[in-house]
KOLGU-4560 file (N, C-alpha, C; in nm, 3 decimals, padded with zeros to 5 digits):
<recs>
<n_xx: 16.765 n_yy: 00.585 n_zz: 01.817 ca_xx: 16.656 ca_yy: 00.494 ca_zz: 01.851 c_xx: 16.581 c_yy: 00.462 c_zz: 01.723 mol: A seq: 1 type: MET>
<n_xx: 16.572 n_yy: 00.336 n_zz: 01.686 ca_xx: 16.496 ca_yy: 00.300 ca_zz: 01.568 c_xx: 16.352 c_yy: 00.269 c_zz: 01.607 mol: A seq: 2 type: SER>
<n_xx: 16.260 n_yy: 00.303 n_zz: 01.517 ca_xx: 16.118 ca_yy: 00.281 ca_zz: 01.542 c_xx: 16.070 c_yy: 00.176 c_zz: 01.444 mol: A seq: 3 type: ILE>
<n_xx: 16.018 n_yy: 00.066 n_zz: 01.495 ca_xx: 15.966 ca_yy: -00.040 ca_zz: 01.412 c_xx: 15.816 c_yy: -00.021 c_zz: 01.398 mol: A seq: 4 type: ASN>
<n_xx: 15.770 n_yy: 00.024 n_zz: 01.283 ca_xx: 15.628 ca_yy: 00.050 ca_zz: 01.265 c_xx: 15.554 c_yy: -00.070 c_zz: 01.208 mol: A seq: 5 type: THR>
<n_xx: 15.623 n_yy: -00.174 n_zz: 01.171 ca_xx: 15.556 ca_yy: -00.290 ca_zz: 01.112 c_xx: 15.529 c_yy: -00.399 c_zz: 01.215 mol: A seq: 6 type: HIS>
<n_xx: 15.587 n_yy: -00.387 n_zz: 01.331 ca_xx: 15.571 ca_yy: -00.484 ca_zz: 01.437 c_xx: 15.495 c_yy: -00.417 c_zz: 01.551 mol: A seq: 7 type: ASN>
<n_xx: 15.399 n_yy: -00.484 n_zz: 01.607 ca_xx: 15.321 ca_yy: -00.427 ca_zz: 01.716 c_xx: 15.395 c_yy: -00.437 c_zz: 01.849 mol: A seq: 8 type: LYS>
<n_xx: 15.523 n_yy: -00.467 n_zz: 01.844 ca_xx: 15.607 ca_yy: -00.478 ca_zz: 01.962 c_xx: 15.543 c_yy: -00.572 c_zz: 02.062 mol: A seq: 9 type: LEU>
<n_xx: 15.541 n_yy: -00.538 n_zz: 02.187 ca_xx: 15.489 ca_yy: -00.629 ca_zz: 02.289 c_xx: 15.343 c_yy: -00.606 c_zz: 02.323 mol: A seq: 10 type: GLU>
<n_xx: 15.264 n_yy: -00.543 n_zz: 02.237 ca_xx: 15.125 ca_yy: -00.517 ca_zz: 02.271 c_xx: 15.029 c_yy: -00.617 c_zz: 02.210 mol: A seq: 11 type: THR>
<n_xx: 15.074 n_yy: -00.700 n_zz: 02.116 ca_xx: 14.981 ca_yy: -00.794 ca_zz: 02.056 c_xx: 14.941 c_yy: -00.899 c_zz: 02.159 mol: A seq: 12 type: SER>
<n_xx: 14.818 n_yy: -00.942 n_zz: 02.153 ca_xx: 14.768 ca_yy: -01.044 ca_zz: 02.244 c_xx: 14.712 c_yy: -00.989 c_zz: 02.375 mol: A seq: 13 type: GLY>
<n_xx: 14.724 n_yy: -00.860 n_zz: 02.399 ca_xx: 14.667 ca_yy: -00.801 ca_zz: 02.521 c_xx: 14.518 c_yy: -00.786 c_zz: 02.504 mol: A seq: 14 type: LEU>
<n_xx: 14.442 n_yy: -00.807 n_zz: 02.610 ca_xx: 14.297 ca_yy: -00.806 ca_zz: 02.602 c_xx: 14.238 c_yy: -00.671 c_zz: 02.646 mol: A seq: 15 type: GLN>
<n_xx: 14.149 n_yy: -00.615 n_zz: 02.564 ca_xx: 14.082 ca_yy: -00.490 ca_zz: 02.603 c_xx: 13.990 c_yy: -00.512 c_zz: 02.723 mol: A seq: 16 type: PRO>
<n_xx: 13.974 n_yy: -00.406 n_zz: 02.801 ca_xx: 13.884 ca_yy: -00.408 ca_zz: 02.916 c_xx: 13.818 c_yy: -00.272 c_zz: 02.926 mol: A seq: 17 type: GLU>
<n_xx: 13.703 n_yy: -00.266 n_zz: 02.991 ca_xx: 13.640 ca_yy: -00.137 ca_zz: 03.015 c_xx: 13.714 c_yy: -00.066 c_zz: 03.127 mol: A seq: 18 type: LEU>
<n_xx: 13.746 n_yy: 00.060 n_zz: 03.104 ca_xx: 13.824 ca_yy: 00.139 ca_zz: 03.200 c_xx: 13.746 c_yy: 00.267 c_zz: 03.230 mol: A seq: 19 type: VAL>
<n_xx: 13.736 n_yy: 00.302 n_zz: 03.358 ca_xx: 13.674 ca_yy: 00.429 ca_zz: 03.395 c_xx: 13.761 c_yy: 00.543 c_zz: 03.343 mol: A seq: 20 type: ASN>
<n_xx: 13.701 n_yy: 00.631 n_zz: 03.267 ca_xx: 13.776 ca_yy: 00.740 ca_zz: 03.204 c_xx: 13.842 c_yy: 00.829 c_zz: 03.308 mol: A seq: 21 type: ILE>
<n_xx: 13.781 n_yy: 00.842 n_zz: 03.426 ca_xx: 13.838 ca_yy: 00.925 ca_zz: 03.533 c_xx: 13.968 c_yy: 00.867 c_zz: 03.590 mol: A seq: 22 type: ASP>
<n_xx: 13.992 n_yy: 00.738 n_zz: 03.568 ca_xx: 14.113 ca_yy: 00.676 ca_zz: 03.622 c_xx: 14.233 c_yy: 00.689 c_zz: 03.528 mol: A seq: 23 type: SER>
<n_xx: 14.210 n_yy: 00.744 n_zz: 03.410 ca_xx: 14.317 ca_yy: 00.758 ca_zz: 03.312 c_xx: 14.385 c_yy: 00.893 c_zz: 03.329 mol: A seq: 24 type: ILE>
<n_xx: 14.517 n_yy: 00.891 n_zz: 03.334 ca_xx: 14.596 ca_yy: 01.013 ca_zz: 03.352 c_xx: 14.671 c_yy: 01.045 c_zz: 03.224 mol: A seq: 25 type: GLN>
<n_xx: 14.674 n_yy: 01.172 n_zz: 03.187 ca_xx: 14.752 ca_yy: 01.214 ca_zz: 03.071 c_xx: 14.877 c_yy: 01.284 c_zz: 03.122 mol: A seq: 26 type: GLN>
<n_xx: 14.993 n_yy: 01.236 n_zz: 03.078 ca_xx: 15.119 ca_yy: 01.289 ca_zz: 03.129 c_xx: 15.225 c_yy: 01.289 c_zz: 03.020 mol: A seq: 27 type: ALA>
<n_xx: 15.324 n_yy: 01.375 n_zz: 03.039 ca_xx: 15.440 ca_yy: 01.378 ca_zz: 02.950 c_xx: 15.523 c_yy: 01.254 c_zz: 02.976 mol: A seq: 28 type: SER>
<n_xx: 15.594 n_yy: 01.204 n_zz: 02.879 ca_xx: 15.612 ca_yy: 01.259 ca_zz: 02.746 c_xx: 15.504 c_yy: 01.219 c_zz: 02.646 mol: A seq: 29 type: PRO>
<n_xx: 15.415 n_yy: 01.130 n_zz: 02.686 ca_xx: 15.320 ca_yy: 01.072 ca_zz: 02.590 c_xx: 15.218 c_yy: 01.173 c_zz: 02.538 mol: A seq: 30 type: PHE>
<n_xx: 15.167 n_yy: 01.259 n_zz: 02.625 ca_xx: 15.065 ca_yy: 01.355 ca_zz: 02.582 c_xx: 15.123 c_yy: 01.460 c_zz: 02.488 mol: A seq: 31 type: LYS>
<n_xx: 15.254 n_yy: 01.472 n_zz: 02.486 ca_xx: 15.319 ca_yy: 01.576 ca_zz: 02.407 c_xx: 15.370 c_yy: 01.526 c_zz: 02.271 mol: A seq: 32 type: ASP>
<n_xx: 15.361 n_yy: 01.397 n_zz: 02.245 ca_xx: 15.420 ca_yy: 01.343 ca_zz: 02.123 c_xx: 15.351 c_yy: 01.393 c_zz: 01.997 mol: A seq: 33 type: LEU>
<n_xx: 15.219 n_yy: 01.392 n_zz: 01.997 ca_xx: 15.142 ca_yy: 01.433 ca_zz: 01.879 c_xx: 15.032 c_yy: 01.528 c_zz: 01.922 mol: A seq: 34 type: PHE>
<n_xx: 15.017 n_yy: 01.637 n_zz: 01.848 ca_xx: 14.911 ca_yy: 01.733 ca_zz: 01.878 c_xx: 14.776 c_yy: 01.674 c_zz: 01.837 mol: A seq: 35 type: LYS>
<n_xx: 14.676 n_yy: 01.704 n_zz: 01.917 ca_xx: 14.540 ca_yy: 01.666 ca_zz: 01.880 c_xx: 14.494 c_yy: 01.762 c_zz: 01.770 mol: A seq: 36 type: ILE>
<n_xx: 14.453 n_yy: 01.706 n_zz: 01.659 ca_xx: 14.408 ca_yy: 01.787 ca_zz: 01.547 c_xx: 14.259 c_yy: 01.819 c_zz: 01.566 mol: A seq: 37 type: GLN>
<n_xx: 14.225 n_yy: 01.947 n_zz: 01.572 ca_xx: 14.086 ca_yy: 01.986 ca_zz: 01.602 c_xx: 13.983 c_yy: 01.922 c_zz: 01.509 mol: A seq: 38 type: PRO>
<n_xx: 14.010 n_yy: 01.913 n_zz: 01.381 ca_xx: 13.914 ca_yy: 01.854 ca_zz: 01.287 c_xx: 13.894 c_yy: 01.705 c_zz: 01.315 mol: A seq: 39 type: ALA>
<n_xx: 14.001 n_yy: 01.637 n_zz: 01.350 ca_xx: 13.992 ca_yy: 01.494 ca_zz: 01.381 c_xx: 13.915 c_yy: 01.476 c_zz: 01.512 mol: A seq: 40 type: VAL>
<n_xx: 13.945 n_yy: 01.559 n_zz: 01.611 ca_xx: 13.872 ca_yy: 01.552 ca_zz: 01.739 c_xx: 13.723 c_yy: 01.575 c_zz: 01.716 mol: A seq: 41 type: LEU>
<n_xx: 13.689 n_yy: 01.673 n_zz: 01.637 ca_xx: 13.548 ca_yy: 01.702 ca_zz: 01.610 c_xx: 13.480 c_yy: 01.585 c_zz: 01.540 mol: A seq: 42 type: GLU>
<n_xx: 13.548 n_yy: 01.527 n_zz: 01.443 ca_xx: 13.491 ca_yy: 01.412 ca_zz: 01.370 c_xx: 13.468 c_yy: 01.292 c_zz: 01.462 mol: A seq: 43 type: SER>
<n_xx: 13.567 n_yy: 01.262 n_zz: 01.545 ca_xx: 13.553 ca_yy: 01.148 ca_zz: 01.637 c_xx: 13.446 c_yy: 01.177 c_zz: 01.742 mol: A seq: 44 type: ILE>
<n_xx: 13.440 n_yy: 01.299 n_zz: 01.791 ca_xx: 13.338 ca_yy: 01.337 ca_zz: 01.888 c_xx: 13.198 c_yy: 01.319 c_zz: 01.830 mol: A seq: 45 type: THR>
<n_xx: 13.178 n_yy: 01.366 n_zz: 01.707 ca_xx: 13.047 ca_yy: 01.351 ca_zz: 01.642 c_xx: 13.012 c_yy: 01.203 c_zz: 01.624 mol: A seq: 46 type: GLU>
<n_xx: 13.111 n_yy: 01.123 n_zz: 01.586 ca_xx: 13.087 ca_yy: 00.980 ca_zz: 01.569 c_xx: 13.050 c_yy: 00.915 c_zz: 01.703 mol: A seq: 47 type: ASP>
<n_xx: 13.117 n_yy: 00.953 n_zz: 01.809 ca_xx: 13.088 ca_yy: 00.896 ca_zz: 01.941 c_xx: 12.952 c_yy: 00.937 c_zz: 01.992 mol: A seq: 48 type: MET>
<n_xx: 12.904 n_yy: 01.055 n_zz: 01.954 ca_xx: 12.769 ca_yy: 01.096 ca_zz: 01.993 c_xx: 12.667 c_yy: 00.997 c_zz: 01.940 mol: A seq: 49 type: LYS>
<n_xx: 12.692 n_yy: 00.944 n_zz: 01.821 ca_xx: 12.598 ca_yy: 00.852 ca_zz: 01.756 c_xx: 12.626 c_yy: 00.707 c_zz: 01.792 mol: A seq: 50 type: ILE>
<n_xx: 12.753 n_yy: 00.668 n_zz: 01.788 ca_xx: 12.789 ca_yy: 00.526 ca_zz: 01.797 c_xx: 12.856 c_yy: 00.485 c_zz: 01.927 mol: A seq: 51 type: ASN>
<n_xx: 12.888 n_yy: 00.581 n_zz: 02.014 ca_xx: 12.960 ca_yy: 00.546 ca_zz: 02.136 c_xx: 13.107 c_yy: 00.520 c_zz: 02.107 mol: A seq: 52 type: GLY>
<n_xx: 13.177 n_yy: 00.471 n_zz: 02.206 ca_xx: 13.320 ca_yy: 00.441 ca_zz: 02.192 c_xx: 13.335 c_yy: 00.308 c_zz: 02.121 mol: A seq: 53 type: PHE>
<n_xx: 13.411 n_yy: 00.306 n_zz: 02.013 ca_xx: 13.429 ca_yy: 00.186 ca_zz: 01.932 c_xx: 13.527 c_yy: 00.090 c_zz: 01.999 mol: A seq: 54 type: ASP>
<n_xx: 13.480 n_yy: -00.027 n_zz: 02.045 ca_xx: 13.570 ca_yy: -00.120 ca_zz: 02.113 c_xx: 13.677 c_yy: -00.179 c_zz: 02.021 mol: A seq: 55 type: PRO>
<n_xx: 13.663 n_yy: -00.160 n_zz: 01.891 ca_xx: 13.765 ca_yy: -00.209 ca_zz: 01.797 c_xx: 13.893 c_yy: -00.125 c_zz: 01.805 mol: A seq: 56 type: ALA>
<n_xx: 13.883 n_yy: -00.006 n_zz: 01.869 ca_xx: 13.998 ca_yy: 00.083 ca_zz: 01.879 c_xx: 14.021 c_yy: 00.124 c_zz: 02.024 mol: A seq: 57 type: PHE>
<n_xx: 14.065 n_yy: 00.029 n_zz: 02.109 ca_xx: 14.088 ca_yy: 00.063 ca_zz: 02.249 c_xx: 14.208 c_yy: 00.156 c_zz: 02.264 mol: A seq: 58 type: PRO>
<n_xx: 14.209 n_yy: 00.236 n_zz: 02.371 ca_xx: 14.326 ca_yy: 00.317 ca_zz: 02.402 c_xx: 14.429 c_yy: 00.227 c_zz: 02.468 mol: A seq: 59 type: VAL>
<n_xx: 14.552 n_yy: 00.272 n_zz: 02.470 ca_xx: 14.660 ca_yy: 00.197 ca_zz: 02.532 c_xx: 14.703 c_yy: 00.270 c_zz: 02.659 mol: A seq: 60 type: LEU>
<n_xx: 14.696 n_yy: 00.199 n_zz: 02.771 ca_xx: 14.719 ca_yy: 00.259 ca_zz: 02.903 c_xx: 14.831 c_yy: 00.183 c_zz: 02.973 mol: A seq: 61 type: ILE>
<n_xx: 14.922 n_yy: 00.258 n_zz: 03.032 ca_xx: 15.024 ca_yy: 00.194 ca_zz: 03.114 c_xx: 14.959 c_yy: 00.140 c_zz: 03.241 mol: A seq: 62 type: LEU>
<n_xx: 15.023 n_yy: 00.044 n_zz: 03.304 ca_xx: 14.966 ca_yy: -00.019 ca_zz: 03.424 c_xx: 14.936 c_yy: 00.082 c_zz: 03.534 mol: A seq: 63 type: ARG>
<n_xx: 15.010 n_yy: 00.195 n_zz: 03.536 ca_xx: 14.987 ca_yy: 00.296 ca_zz: 03.640 c_xx: 14.872 c_yy: 00.390 c_zz: 03.605 mol: A seq: 64 type: ASP>
<n_xx: 14.806 n_yy: 00.369 n_zz: 03.490 ca_xx: 14.694 ca_yy: 00.451 ca_zz: 03.450 c_xx: 14.727 c_yy: 00.564 c_zz: 03.355 mol: A seq: 65 type: GLY>
<n_xx: 14.855 n_yy: 00.578 n_zz: 03.318 ca_xx: 14.895 ca_yy: 00.683 ca_zz: 03.225 c_xx: 14.857 c_yy: 00.643 c_zz: 03.082 mol: A seq: 66 type: THR>
<n_xx: 14.794 n_yy: 00.737 n_zz: 03.012 ca_xx: 14.752 ca_yy: 00.714 ca_zz: 02.874 c_xx: 14.874 c_yy: 00.716 c_zz: 02.783 mol: A seq: 67 type: LEU>
<n_xx: 14.895 n_yy: 00.608 n_zz: 02.713 ca_xx: 15.009 ca_yy: 00.595 ca_zz: 02.622 c_xx: 14.968 c_yy: 00.633 c_zz: 02.480 mol: A seq: 68 type: LEU>
<n_xx: 14.853 n_yy: 00.585 n_zz: 02.436 ca_xx: 14.803 ca_yy: 00.612 ca_zz: 02.301 c_xx: 14.652 c_yy: 00.619 c_zz: 02.306 mol: A seq: 69 type: ASP>
<n_xx: 14.596 n_yy: 00.719 n_zz: 02.236 ca_xx: 14.451 ca_yy: 00.733 ca_zz: 02.230 c_xx: 14.403 c_yy: 00.863 c_zz: 02.290 mol: A seq: 70 type: GLY>
<n_xx: 14.487 n_yy: 00.965 n_zz: 02.291 ca_xx: 14.451 ca_yy: 01.093 ca_zz: 02.352 c_xx: 14.331 c_yy: 01.158 c_zz: 02.285 mol: A seq: 71 type: HIS>
<n_xx: 14.323 n_yy: 01.151 n_zz: 02.153 ca_xx: 14.209 ca_yy: 01.212 ca_zz: 02.084 c_xx: 14.080 c_yy: 01.136 c_zz: 02.114 mol: A seq: 72 type: THR>
<n_xx: 14.086 n_yy: 01.004 n_zz: 02.111 ca_xx: 13.968 ca_yy: 00.923 ca_zz: 02.143 c_xx: 13.923 c_yy: 00.945 c_zz: 02.286 mol: A seq: 73 type: ARG>
<n_xx: 14.018 n_yy: 00.956 n_zz: 02.378 ca_xx: 13.984 ca_yy: 00.980 ca_zz: 02.518 c_xx: 13.917 c_yy: 01.116 c_zz: 02.535 mol: A seq: 74 type: CYS>
<n_xx: 13.972 n_yy: 01.219 n_zz: 02.470 ca_xx: 13.913 ca_yy: 01.352 ca_zz: 02.480 c_xx: 13.774 c_yy: 01.355 c_zz: 02.417 mol: A seq: 75 type: MET>
<n_xx: 13.756 n_yy: 01.288 n_zz: 02.305 ca_xx: 13.624 ca_yy: 01.284 ca_zz: 02.240 c_xx: 13.523 c_yy: 01.215 c_zz: 02.332 mol: A seq: 76 type: ALA>
<n_xx: 13.563 n_yy: 01.107 n_zz: 02.396 ca_xx: 13.473 ca_yy: 01.038 ca_zz: 02.489 c_xx: 13.434 c_yy: 01.130 c_zz: 02.605 mol: A seq: 77 type: ALA>
<n_xx: 13.531 n_yy: 01.203 n_zz: 02.659 ca_xx: 13.502 ca_yy: 01.299 ca_zz: 02.766 c_xx: 13.404 c_yy: 01.406 c_zz: 02.717 mol: A seq: 78 type: GLU>
<n_xx: 13.424 n_yy: 01.453 n_zz: 02.593 ca_xx: 13.338 ca_yy: 01.557 ca_zz: 02.536 c_xx: 13.191 c_yy: 01.515 c_zz: 02.529 mol: A seq: 79 type: ASN>
<n_xx: 13.166 n_yy: 01.387 n_zz: 02.507 ca_xx: 13.027 ca_yy: 01.341 ca_zz: 02.494 c_xx: 12.976 c_yy: 01.275 c_zz: 02.622 mol: A seq: 80 type: VAL>
<n_xx: 13.057 n_yy: 01.275 n_zz: 02.727 ca_xx: 13.012 ca_yy: 01.225 ca_zz: 02.856 c_xx: 13.021 c_yy: 01.075 c_zz: 02.874 mol: A seq: 81 type: GLY>
<n_xx: 13.101 n_yy: 01.009 n_zz: 02.794 ca_xx: 13.120 ca_yy: 00.865 ca_zz: 02.811 c_xx: 13.207 c_yy: 00.843 c_zz: 02.935 mol: A seq: 82 type: ILE>
<n_xx: 13.162 n_yy: 00.756 n_zz: 03.024 ca_xx: 13.231 ca_yy: 00.734 ca_zz: 03.152 c_xx: 13.328 c_yy: 00.617 c_zz: 03.149 mol: A seq: 83 type: LYS>
<n_xx: 13.305 n_yy: 00.520 n_zz: 03.060 ca_xx: 13.393 ca_yy: 00.405 ca_zz: 03.048 c_xx: 13.431 c_yy: 00.387 c_zz: 02.902 mol: A seq: 84 type: GLN>
<n_xx: 13.559 n_yy: 00.360 n_zz: 02.879 ca_xx: 13.606 ca_yy: 00.335 ca_zz: 02.743 c_xx: 13.685 c_yy: 00.205 c_zz: 02.741 mol: A seq: 85 type: ILE>
<n_xx: 13.703 n_yy: 00.152 n_zz: 02.623 ca_xx: 13.781 ca_yy: 00.030 ca_zz: 02.608 c_xx: 13.929 c_yy: 00.066 c_zz: 02.608 mol: A seq: 86 type: TRP>
<n_xx: 14.005 n_yy: -00.008 n_zz: 02.687 ca_xx: 14.149 ca_yy: 00.016 ca_zz: 02.695 c_xx: 14.225 c_yy: -00.114 c_zz: 02.710 mol: A seq: 87 type: GLY>
<n_xx: 14.350 n_yy: -00.109 n_zz: 02.674 ca_xx: 14.441 ca_yy: -00.221 ca_zz: 02.692 c_xx: 14.550 c_yy: -00.174 c_zz: 02.788 mol: A seq: 88 type: VAL>
<n_xx: 14.571 n_yy: -00.249 n_zz: 02.894 ca_xx: 14.675 ca_yy: -00.215 ca_zz: 02.990 c_xx: 14.806 c_yy: -00.280 c_zz: 02.946 mol: A seq: 89 type: ARG>
<n_xx: 14.912 n_yy: -00.201 n_zz: 02.954 ca_xx: 15.041 ca_yy: -00.242 ca_zz: 02.901 c_xx: 15.149 c_yy: -00.210 c_zz: 03.003 mol: A seq: 90 type: TYR>
<n_xx: 15.242 n_yy: -00.302 n_zz: 03.023 ca_xx: 15.348 ca_yy: -00.284 ca_zz: 03.120 c_xx: 15.484 c_yy: -00.301 c_zz: 03.053 mol: A seq: 91 type: ASN>
<n_xx: 15.535 n_yy: -00.194 n_zz: 02.992 ca_xx: 15.664 ca_yy: -00.205 ca_zz: 02.924 c_xx: 15.779 c_yy: -00.216 c_zz: 03.024 mol: A seq: 92 type: PRO>
<n_xx: 15.892 n_yy: -00.263 n_zz: 02.975 ca_xx: 16.009 ca_yy: -00.277 ca_zz: 03.060 c_xx: 16.066 c_yy: -00.141 c_zz: 03.103 mol: A seq: 93 type: GLU>
<n_xx: 16.049 n_yy: -00.040 n_zz: 03.016 ca_xx: 16.108 ca_yy: 00.090 ca_zz: 03.047 c_xx: 16.039 c_yy: 00.199 c_zz: 02.963 mol: A seq: 94 type: ASN>
<n_xx: 16.075 n_yy: 00.323 n_zz: 02.991 ca_xx: 16.014 ca_yy: 00.437 ca_zz: 02.921 c_xx: 16.046 c_yy: 00.434 c_zz: 02.772 mol: A seq: 95 type: THR>
<n_xx: 16.167 n_yy: 00.393 n_zz: 02.736 ca_xx: 16.204 ca_yy: 00.390 ca_zz: 02.595 c_xx: 16.111 c_yy: 00.297 c_zz: 02.517 mol: A seq: 96 type: GLU>
<n_xx: 16.084 n_yy: 00.179 n_zz: 02.571 ca_xx: 15.995 ca_yy: 00.086 ca_zz: 02.503 c_xx: 15.854 c_yy: 00.143 c_zz: 02.495 mol: A seq: 97 type: LEU>
<n_xx: 15.808 n_yy: 00.206 n_zz: 02.601 ca_xx: 15.674 ca_yy: 00.269 ca_zz: 02.600 c_xx: 15.668 c_yy: 00.377 c_zz: 02.491 mol: A seq: 98 type: ALA>
<n_xx: 15.772 n_yy: 00.456 n_zz: 02.479 ca_xx: 15.776 ca_yy: 00.559 ca_zz: 02.374 c_xx: 15.777 c_yy: 00.496 c_zz: 02.235 mol: A seq: 99 type: LEU>
<n_xx: 15.852 n_yy: 00.388 n_zz: 02.218 ca_xx: 15.855 ca_yy: 00.319 ca_zz: 02.089 c_xx: 15.714 c_yy: 00.273 c_zz: 02.049 mol: A seq: 100 type: ARG>
<n_xx: 15.643 n_yy: 00.218 n_zz: 02.145 ca_xx: 15.507 ca_yy: 00.170 ca_zz: 02.117 c_xx: 15.416 c_yy: 00.287 c_zz: 02.083 mol: A seq: 101 type: VAL>
<n_xx: 15.424 n_yy: 00.395 n_zz: 02.160 ca_xx: 15.340 ca_yy: 00.513 ca_zz: 02.133 c_xx: 15.367 c_yy: 00.570 c_zz: 01.995 mol: A seq: 102 type: ALA>
<n_xx: 15.492 n_yy: 00.581 n_zz: 01.959 ca_xx: 15.527 ca_yy: 00.636 ca_zz: 01.829 c_xx: 15.488 c_yy: 00.542 c_zz: 01.717 mol: A seq: 103 type: ILE>
<n_xx: 15.517 n_yy: 00.414 n_zz: 01.732 ca_xx: 15.482 ca_yy: 00.317 ca_zz: 01.628 c_xx: 15.332 c_yy: 00.314 c_zz: 01.603 mol: A seq: 104 type: ALA>
<n_xx: 15.253 n_yy: 00.321 n_zz: 01.709 ca_xx: 15.108 ca_yy: 00.316 ca_zz: 01.690 c_xx: 15.059 c_yy: 00.439 c_zz: 01.615 mol: A seq: 105 type: SER>
<n_xx: 15.121 n_yy: 00.553 n_zz: 01.638 ca_xx: 15.083 ca_yy: 00.675 ca_zz: 01.567 c_xx: 15.130 c_yy: 00.674 c_zz: 01.422 mol: A seq: 106 type: GLN>
<n_xx: 15.253 n_yy: 00.630 n_zz: 01.400 ca_xx: 15.306 ca_yy: 00.630 ca_zz: 01.264 c_xx: 15.231 c_yy: 00.532 c_zz: 01.175 mol: A seq: 107 type: LEU>
<n_xx: 15.177 n_yy: 00.427 n_zz: 01.236 ca_xx: 15.096 ca_yy: 00.332 ca_zz: 01.160 c_xx: 14.967 c_yy: 00.395 c_zz: 01.109 mol: A seq: 108 type: ASP>
<n_xx: 14.912 n_yy: 00.494 n_zz: 01.184 ca_xx: 14.781 ca_yy: 00.550 ca_zz: 01.150 c_xx: 14.787 c_yy: 00.686 c_zz: 01.083 mol: A seq: 109 type: ARG>
<n_xx: 14.885 n_yy: 00.766 n_zz: 01.115 ca_xx: 14.889 ca_yy: 00.903 ca_zz: 01.064 c_xx: 14.945 c_yy: 00.903 c_zz: 00.923 mol: A seq: 110 type: ARG>
<n_xx: 14.873 n_yy: 00.970 n_zz: 00.833 ca_xx: 14.914 ca_yy: 00.971 ca_zz: 00.693 c_xx: 15.026 c_yy: 01.071 c_zz: 00.665 mol: A seq: 111 type: ARG>
<n_xx: 15.028 n_yy: 01.180 n_zz: 00.738 ca_xx: 15.132 ca_yy: 01.280 ca_zz: 00.707 c_xx: 15.171 c_yy: 01.355 c_zz: 00.834 mol: A seq: 112 type: SER>
<n_xx: 15.298 n_yy: 01.366 n_zz: 00.853 ca_xx: 15.352 ca_yy: 01.446 ca_zz: 00.960 c_xx: 15.429 c_yy: 01.561 c_zz: 00.896 mol: A seq: 113 type: LEU>
<n_xx: 15.409 n_yy: 01.680 n_zz: 00.948 ca_xx: 15.483 ca_yy: 01.794 ca_zz: 00.896 c_xx: 15.626 c_yy: 01.790 c_zz: 00.951 mol: A seq: 114 type: THR>
<n_xx: 15.713 n_yy: 01.869 n_zz: 00.890 ca_xx: 15.849 ca_yy: 01.880 ca_zz: 00.942 c_xx: 15.847 c_yy: 01.927 c_zz: 01.087 mol: A seq: 115 type: ASP>
<n_xx: 15.754 n_yy: 02.017 n_zz: 01.117 ca_xx: 15.740 ca_yy: 02.067 ca_zz: 01.253 c_xx: 15.701 c_yy: 01.954 c_zz: 01.349 mol: A seq: 116 type: SER>
<n_xx: 15.610 n_yy: 01.866 n_zz: 01.307 ca_xx: 15.570 ca_yy: 01.752 ca_zz: 01.390 c_xx: 15.689 c_yy: 01.661 c_zz: 01.417 mol: A seq: 117 type: ASP>
<n_xx: 15.767 n_yy: 01.633 n_zz: 01.314 ca_xx: 15.883 ca_yy: 01.545 ca_zz: 01.328 c_xx: 15.986 c_yy: 01.609 c_zz: 01.422 mol: A seq: 118 type: VAL>
<n_xx: 16.012 n_yy: 01.739 n_zz: 01.405 ca_xx: 16.107 ca_yy: 01.808 ca_zz: 01.492 c_xx: 16.061 c_yy: 01.803 c_zz: 01.638 mol: A seq: 119 type: PHE>
<n_xx: 15.932 n_yy: 01.831 n_zz: 01.661 ca_xx: 15.877 ca_yy: 01.828 ca_zz: 01.796 c_xx: 15.888 c_yy: 01.689 c_zz: 01.856 mol: A seq: 120 type: ARG>
<n_xx: 15.861 n_yy: 01.586 n_zz: 01.775 ca_xx: 15.871 ca_yy: 01.448 ca_zz: 01.821 c_xx: 16.014 c_yy: 01.415 c_zz: 01.862 mol: A seq: 121 type: LEU>
<n_xx: 16.110 n_yy: 01.453 n_zz: 01.780 ca_xx: 16.251 ca_yy: 01.428 ca_zz: 01.813 c_xx: 16.290 c_yy: 01.502 c_zz: 01.940 mol: A seq: 122 type: ILE>
<n_xx: 16.244 n_yy: 01.624 n_zz: 01.956 ca_xx: 16.274 ca_yy: 01.702 ca_zz: 02.075 c_xx: 16.217 c_yy: 01.636 c_zz: 02.200 mol: A seq: 123 type: THR>
<n_xx: 16.093 n_yy: 01.589 n_zz: 02.192 ca_xx: 16.031 ca_yy: 01.521 ca_zz: 02.307 c_xx: 16.106 c_yy: 01.392 c_zz: 02.341 mol: A seq: 124 type: GLU>
<n_xx: 16.145 n_yy: 01.318 n_zz: 02.239 ca_xx: 16.220 ca_yy: 01.194 ca_zz: 02.264 c_xx: 16.354 c_yy: 01.224 c_zz: 02.328 mol: A seq: 125 type: LEU>
<n_xx: 16.420 n_yy: 01.328 n_zz: 02.280 ca_xx: 16.549 ca_yy: 01.366 ca_zz: 02.335 c_xx: 16.538 c_yy: 01.402 c_zz: 02.483 mol: A seq: 126 type: ASP>
<n_xx: 16.429 n_yy: 01.472 n_zz: 02.520 ca_xx: 16.409 ca_yy: 01.509 ca_zz: 02.660 c_xx: 16.374 c_yy: 01.389 c_zz: 02.746 mol: A seq: 127 type: LYS>
<n_xx: 16.302 n_yy: 01.293 n_zz: 02.688 ca_xx: 16.251 ca_yy: 01.181 ca_zz: 02.767 c_xx: 16.352 c_yy: 01.069 c_zz: 02.788 mol: A seq: 128 type: ALA>
<n_xx: 16.445 n_yy: 01.055 n_zz: 02.696 ca_xx: 16.538 ca_yy: 00.943 ca_zz: 02.705 c_xx: 16.674 c_yy: 00.988 c_zz: 02.757 mol: A seq: 129 type: LEU>
<n_xx: 16.737 n_yy: 00.902 n_zz: 02.835 ca_xx: 16.870 ca_yy: 00.937 ca_zz: 02.891 c_xx: 16.976 c_yy: 00.947 c_zz: 02.784 mol: A seq: 130 type: PRO>
</recs>
């Protein structure tokens, strides 16, 4: 499976909307792709205490309410008691495309992945795809 990190795949042009945080579900394989880094969570949580949820960085949610991308931002919002966050609803053709989008969005932002992170990612993809 090739991952295109330079193309936003089929998510460009989707409009953010306010989403009740309680309606968002975290589920495998998406919640398992990347570990939440405690220092990053703490930094985002502290920022949200002051500035709220930044609408410039909406989470990506599947049409069924499953969180595809934005697990750290979602957890930080929950930590500070934010009830609604900005999200983009996305309806991919299949799980493989949803995984491609989740991975591409992370690879675009993360500066370094350890060998362990890459191995775990490959393992999760292997379990999720036929």
